[in-house]
MARMAR-297976 format. One record per residue: x, y, z of N, C-alpha, C in turn. Coordinates in steps of 0.05 Angstrom, whole numbers, plus 5000, padded with zeros to 4 digits. Layout:
// residues N
XYZXYZXYZ;...
END
This chain:
// residues 489
635654502476636754472502637154182511;635453992497635553742502636153542478;637253342480637953162459635653002454;635552842431633652672424632952462446;634752412462634052212484633252352508;632852622506631652762531633752862546;636352862542638352952560639053242558;639553362581640753652580642853632569;643653782551645953832531648054042546;650454042532652454242538651454512525;652754732532652754942516655455052504;656155012478658855052478658955222446;660255492445660355582420657655642408;655755742424653255812418651655632409;652055372414650255122408649954932430;647354822434647054562449648254332437;650154182451651453952442651653732462;651653502451652453262469655153242478;655253112503658653102512659652942491;662252982493664352832470664052532476;663952472502663952202508661252032510;659252212507656552082502655552002534;656752092554655952002582653852262592;652552122608650552292624650452212652;648952412668648452302697646152422706;644852312729642252362738642252612753;640152782756639853012773637252952791;637252972818635252872835633153082842;631153022853628853192866629453112897;630653312910631253182939628953192959;626353242949624053202963622652962960;623452842938622352562929624452342924;627052422921628852252918628752102891;627252232873626752102845628752272826;629152142802630852292782629252492771;630252752764628852962759629553022726;632152982723633352992691635652802690;636052792665638952692656640452932646;643052962649645053192644647253092629;647653192606650953132595652753172610;654552952614657152952630659953062614;660153302618662653412606665653252618;667053222596669853152606671953332597;674253242596676653462592676053532563;675253362544675453442512673253652509;670953622529668853862522669754132535;671354072556672354322568674354492550;676154302537677854432519676354542495;674254452484672554552465671554852474;670254822496668655062511671255302517;673555192526675655412533676455552506;676755362482677855492460675855702448;673255572448671055762439671356042452;671356042479671156282498673756462486;676256302479678856452474678356572447;677156442429676756552400675156802404;672756772420671157012422672357252434;673757212454675757392465677457532447;678457362435680857512417680457602391;678057432374678157572348674957582342;673157492359670157492356669057752360;666357782350665458072355665258182387;665558022404665658092430668558252435;670058172421672958322423672758572417;670758672399670558972393668159032403;667058932425664259032439665059282453;663159452455663159682474661959622499;662859812515661459762545658159822541;657459972525655060062520653359742506;654859652492653359402476653359162497;655259142513655458962537653259022555;652859292562650459372584648159232568;647459342546644659212533644658942531;646658772529646058492534645458422559;646758552577646058462606643258562611;642358782605639458932610637458672598;638058582573636458442561636158152569;638758052585638657792598637057842624;637158082637635958102660632558132657;631958252633629658262628627957992620;629557822607628457552601628157372629;630157422650629857292674627357362688;626857622687624257712701621657612687;621457572664619557462647619157192653;621257042655621056742661621456662693;621356862710621956842739620356582746;617556562745615856322752617356072746;617756062721618755772714621655762724;623255932727626055902735625955842764;624355952780623955932808622955662815;620755562802619855302802622055072799;623455082777625854892771627954902796;628455142804630455212825629555062848;627055062855625654982881626054662882;625054582858624854272861627754122851;629554242847632654162841633654182865;633554412881635354412904633954392932;630654372930629254332955629054542974;629754792965628555042975625955112972;624555242994621955352989621655532965;619155522952618655642928619055942934;618056012956618156332965621156442961;622756272970625956362976627156312943;625856122931626556102904626356312885;623456402893623056682875624656932881;625456952910626757172916629857112904;631156872902633256862889633356922859;631356852844631356922820630757202810;629357352831629157622829631857772832;633257622850636457752854637857722828;637357482819639157412791638457692773;636157732769635757972751636658232757;636758272786638058532797640658512795;642158302796645058272787645958382765;644158232742645158292717644358612713;642058712719641658972720643759182729;644759102752646859262765649459272752;650259082742652659022724652059132698;650259132688649859282662649759582667;648959642689649059962693652160062696;653559832713656659912714658359842690;657459692669659159692646660459932633;658460142638658960392622660460582641;661360482666662360662682664960512698;666760432678669360342690671260552679;672260702700674160882693677360802692;678760982681681660972679682561222697;685061242696685961472708688261612694;688861892704691162012687693162042713;695161942709697461902733699062172733;699262302752700862562755703762462757;705162482734707762382736709862642732;712362592743714162872737715262912711;715462702696716462702673715062892650;716162982629714463112609713062922590;710762762602709162582593706062542600;705062452587702162372596702062082605;701462002629701161742639698661632646;697761432629694961312634694961102646;692461032663692260752676689660702657;689360462645687160322632686260082643;683360042644682359832657681459622628;682559372624681659202606680858972618;679458812604677958522609680558342614;680558172637682757982639682857762618;680557672607680857492583678757232587;679356992588677456772593677356722621;674556732634674056682660672956402666;674156242682672555952691671156012708;668655982711666756052736665655752744;666055712771665355442782663455532807;661255442802659155552821657655302839;656655402865655455162883652855102879;651654882894648854802893646854932908;647755122932646055192945644355432936;645555632918644155822902645055812873;644255632859645255582839645355772816;642855872808643456142789644056382797;643756452825644356692834647556692835;648856492846651756482849652956502814;651656372798652856422766652456722759;650456802769649857122758651757262775;652657212803654857382815657457362798;657657182782660257112770660057222741;658057152726657157192702656857502695;655557642714654457892704657458072705;658858082725661258252726663258172705;663557902701665457832679664657932654;661957892646661358002618661258322619;660258462637660358732638663858852636;665358682645668158772642669158722614;667858512596668458452569670358182571;670058032589671157752592669157592574;670357332568668857112560668756892582;666756702582666356522603666356232597;667156082615666355812614665155732647;662355682642661055662671660855342677;661455272699660855012707658755022730;656554972728654554932750655354682767;654354712790654354442804652854232796;653953952797652753782786649953672796;649853752819647353702835644953912824;645554142814643454312809644254502788;644354362759645654512736642654612721;640154572728638254602707637454862701;637955092723636855352718639255472698;641355392701643855512684643555412654;642655192652641555112624639355242614;637655282631635355442619636255732612;637955862630639056122621640456142596;642155882587643355872566641955902541;639155852543637255852517637156132510;637856352524637056652519639756792517;641856642516644656812513644456962487;643956792463644056902436641957122435;639457092448637357272444638257532455;639857492479640757732490642557912478;643757792455646057892439648857802447;649257582460651657462465652157292446;654857352425655357202405656356932415;656856762394657656492403660356482414;660856302436663256302453663356512473;662256682474662256872499661656722525;659356592524658656432549658256132540;660055942553659755642554658855572578;657355342579656455202599657054882599;658654822614659554492616658354382644;657154192642656454062664657553802669;658353732700660053532704661353532732;663153372735664153302766666853492768;667553492794669753652796672453582784;673253312787675653222779675553202745;673453132736673253072706672453362692;671353492702670153762689671454002704;671254042730672454322745675454312741;676754122744679654102747680854192717;679554072696680754142669680454452665;678354582672677854872671680054992683;680854932714683155032726685754992716;685854752703688454672689688854842665;687054932653687054992623688755212620;691155192605692755452597691655682585;689455632576687755892560686056032574;685655952601683756072620685656272639;684656482640686256702655685356752683;682956662687681656762713680056502727;679856482749678056242762676556422783;673656392783672056472804670556232811;670956182842669955922854668556012876;665855862880664955862909664055612916;665255532937664855252953666255232974;666954952981668454873003671554953006;672255043032675255083035676754903026;676354663026678154453017678454482990;676454502973676754492944677954772934;677754982949678655242944681655242944;682455092966685755052968686754882942;685254682937686254532916686254712888;684254882886684255092862686455232861;687255362884689855482891692055382876;692555122888694854962878694654922852;692654822841692654792808693055042792;691555242801691855492786694855602789;696255542806698655642812700655572783;700155362775701555242750701755432729;699255572724699655772701698856062713;699256092739698956362749696356502747;694256352750691856452743690856662766;689256862755687857032782685856842788;685356802816683556692832681656862848;679056832846677256942870675856682880;675756722910674656462922672756562944;670556472945668356532966667756252980;668956193000669455913015667655913035;668355753057666355683078666355853098;664655813120664355973141663155823165;663655923190662655853215661856123232;659956233220659556553228658456593257;659256743270658356813297656056973296;653856923313651557103309651057183340;651857443350652257493373650257643385;649457533409646857693425647557763447;647158083455647758173481645058233491;645358263520642658273536641158493531;642058683518640258903516638758943485;639458723472638358733443635458683447;634258783421631058783422630458453420;628758373437628258093445626857943421;624858063411623457883388625157893363;626658123357628258143335630257903336;631757923360633757723366633157413359;630857363375629857073365629957033340;628057183324627957133296630657133284;631957333289634957323276636157143282;636356993305637856713310636556513291;634356483289632856233275633456273243;632856553238633356593210635956563200;638056643215640856633207642256353204;640456153215641555853211639255683196;637155773200635055583183634155653154;634855933147634155983116636055833099;634455723081635555553058636555293068;635255183089635654903105638754953117;639655193125642455223134644255193115;643655183091645855113069646555373057;648155553073648855823070651555893079;653555973064656055983070656456143096;654456363096654856533116652956503140;651756253139649656163164650956263193;648956353204649756423233649556183253;651255953246651155713259652355683290;653455853295654855903325653456143334;651156063348649556303368650956363390;651756613394653656683419651256873434;650956793462648956923476649757033503;649557243510650257373539649357173560;650757123581649856933600647256993617;646857243619644357343636642157293622;642457243595639457203579639456913567;641956753571642056513560640556313564;639156233588636956033589634856103576;634456353584631456443568631456453538;633856543529634356513499634056263485;635356063497635455803490632355683489;631255743511628455653513626355783493;627056023482625556203465626056113438;628156043428629155983403628455693394;628355513418627355273416624455243408;622655413427620255383425618855483396;620055733387619655823363620455643338;622855543342623955353318621755103317;620055013339618354813334615954893314;616055173308613655253292614555253264;617455223258618055233231617155013211;615555013191614154843176615954723154;616554483159617954313135615854213118;616054203093614354113074615554113047;613954043022614554042997615354302986;617754322974618354592965616754782949;614454642932612754772920610354872937;610654792960608254882978608855152988;607255382986608255642989607855703021;607255523038607055483068609655353078;611055263061613555093072615855343079;616855303100619155453110621855353108;622155033108624554943104623854653083;625054653068625454383051627254193055;628154013042629953803046632853893037;634753773047637453893042637953743008;639853852999640153832970640453552959;641653362975642953092961643052922989;643052662976643652432996646252453008;648352542991651052593003651152813029;649553003021649153213044647653173065;645352983058643952863083645652733101;647052543086649252353105651352523118;652252723105654352893124653353053146;650853133140649353333166648853063188;647852883179647452623199649752553214;651852543203654352473220655052693238;654152983228654853193254653153173271;650453113268648153063288649352823310;650552633297651652403319653752553335;655552653322657952823337656952983357;654853163352653353403366652653263391;651453043392650052913413652152823436;654852793426656452693445658252953459;657453183444659153443449657753643463;655253673466653153873476650653743480;648653913491646253803498643953883473;642353673470640653743443637753863455;637254123446634554213451632554163433;633054113407631254063388632353903367;630853723351631453633328633353383332;635253393313637453183319637052953297;635452973281634552733263632752813237;631952583225630052613205627252643219;625752843209622752823218621152593216;619852523230618052263231616252233208;615252493201612752503183613752473152;616352473146617452443125618452193115;617251983095618451783090620151783070;619851973049621952033032622552303030;625152373014626252623015628452633037;630452833031632752843050632253083068;630153043085629453253103630653173134;631953403143632853413170631453623187;630453573211629153743227630853983237;629654183239631654413251632754343279;635054363281636654203307637854473322;638154463343638954613360640754513382;643154513387645154463407645954673427;646054643450646554833465648754723490;649754923507651854873526654254733509;654854853489656754753476659354953480;661954803474664454953478665455013450;666655213448667455313421669555153409;670854953426672554743415671254513404;668654503410667354253397667054263366;667153993355666853983325664554143314;662454113326659854243314660454543316;662054623332662754963331664755083315;666654843305668654923290668954853265;666754633253667254513227664554613212;664554703185662054763171660654523165;658154533176656154313171654354363148;653954593142652154663120649854483119;648054563142645354413145643954613166;641354513176640054663194640854523220;643354613230643954593255645554813266;644254903289645655113307647055003332;648955173337650655123363650655363378;649255373404648955603420651255543442;652255813444654955803464654556063481;654956053506654556263527657356413528;656856693534659556853542658457053563;660557133579660557313602660457593596;662557663582662657933578663857993547;663758253542664158343513666658223500;669058213517671158123509670957813503;669757673520669057343516668157313488;665957483483664257453454666257513432;667857703430669757753413671857513412;672757433432674757213432673656943423;671256873428669756603414669256693387;668156943379667556983349669556933332;671957043340674557013323676156743328;675356603345676656333347675756123329;676556173302675455993279677356053262;677755843242679455913218677656023198;675156073204673956233180673656523187;672456653170672256943173670357083147;668356943143666357063124664257243138;662757213154660857343166660457353193;659157553207658557543235656357763236;654857743261652857913266652957973294;652558243298652058323327649358483337;648258383358645558513366645658653396;645158873390645259043417644359303406;642759453431642059753429644159933433;646259853447648760023451650260073426;650360313419651660343395654960383397;655460433423658360433428659760193427;657959973441659059693439659059593416;656959663399656759553372659159583359;660159843356662459903339664859813356;664959783379667659633391667959403380;665059233381665358973373666058943341;664759093325664959083296668159133288;669059323299671959353293674059123302;673058953322674958743328674058473312;671658473304671158213288672758173261;673757963260675757853237673857723215;671857873204670257763183669957963162;669257873137668858073117666058193112;664358073126662058183129660858203156;659758403164658858433194656158593194;653758443202651258563204651158683234;649358873234648658983257645558933265;644158793282641758823287640058683266;641358483248640458403223641958143221;641057943203642457733196642257653167;644057623151643957553125643257753098;642557973104641958173084643958193060;643358143037645658133018645258382995;646758532994646258762976648358792949;647058802925648958792900650758972900;650059192916652059462914654359402930;654459212949656059202974658258952970;660758982979662458782974661958532989;662058262980661858002991664157822991;665057823013667957593014668857593040;670757403047671657353074674657363081;675057373104677557373118678757093120;681457043123682456803132681856593115;680856343120679956113103677656063090;676256383094673856383081673756533051;676056493043677156613013678856863009;678556932984680257162976678957292952;679157552951677557742930675057802939;673457942924670858042933669358042912;666757952912664557962896662558182907;660858212879658658452881659858732886;658158942877659259212876661259252858;662859452857664859562841667359352846;667059222869669359062875669258822859;666858732853666358492840667558522805;666658722796668058782770670858832769;672258932790675058942790676758682787;675258442799676558242799676558092770;675658222747675358182723676658322701;678258502714679758742701682758722704;684458792686687058832684688059132687;689759182698690559492695693159532679;692959692657695159752637695960062638;698460072645699760332645700560392613;699760642608700860752578701860992584;704761012577706561252581706961382552;705761642550706061812524708262002529;710161982512712062212514711362462501;712062672517711162952505714063072503;716062992506718863052501720163002470;720963192456721363142427724062992430;725763002450728562842451728462702475;726462512482726762402509729062212518;730662132500732861982508735662172516;736062322492738462482494740962282499;741262102483743161902486745661962470;745362142446747462162429748662462429;
END
């Protein structure tokens, strides 16, 4: 996995190899700002080699003749290995991302669950017999789409990789995986076990690098049939443009500015916890974060006071400390981005808590839990995705106001509604323009259920049976049962 110089290598065609250009880049520990590892930097030549390996594996290798049952066995073996190595994977994930170790352990457990789910689904991909009027048998068959380019983000590195790898492999595709350059280490650890799990050379290739020099060549490559991307809306738009040149199938899970809506009749303690968990889990680096907290005016002052007081008890600390509830954000770049929005927020709303770097941390990219209130939905902190521990609290008067504010956004990934009134809940749920809506909860994610958004939060769906459909083509087969079908002479 590492070269003689101690550099994490690329994984191409079943082997760990150096980058063609011999370049590498540092990966940092966000809690200490120290270099954690050196990773080989892939360029266009490395991507080309990886794509061609995946193409060969799909067209002519053993994987081309693989059965659903054999693919299921490989995924079950990979899941089992992840469970055996959960502690080591979680530790690396925590120190590479900055997230608390307890959260990292939950993430890795979910990785295994995703592989297990799609292992089970691999043998359950049905076709159809179409009832046609002709004297014929018409079939609809499901077949793998081909080579899939998988580009994953830094906030849930291995879990987002699993969300894409598992259904792609279950469908019979081959893959070129590009981890985020900030957090590639657990993906490289996983690559060590591909062969052991029964994945032939070329079925999964892992190339580390940057967007323009590594991600773009994957999107542009004519032998790649499908792109699955999780990341920013701006990059997602660029992928759609570039993918159009070769008419690639594209699945996008992009940004969000999710409303977390609290009515006066909601359970009080659960609501306070739900507001804080919705935005401060994973340091707020969550695409579905409940960053807009919408509160009915009759409870608004008391609610702002309650979440502020409870947020003061959130313990910031080292990622490997089991008492830590929030770690640092992932990188200096992200730290600077959030700091910019903190400065903007102080001109647009009132500050209840936080607003900067905690005084007790001399090193590390730590940002205190921050709550702005009395904000208008037109404010930049209410409209733009910050991707950090920054909440914007907005009051509303009546149900229709809550819906209007919630939908007044270019995004539509997720939303949550808190109320004991089941009639109100379903009225609001039906009106919300979001792909995921939680009721009296915030952020539960089930592998069995679809994940994806409306509007500029993306296209397509991941997880559940919807996730595997994104890696399948549908072929119509018409079998004539008439001995003289044409009758032309």
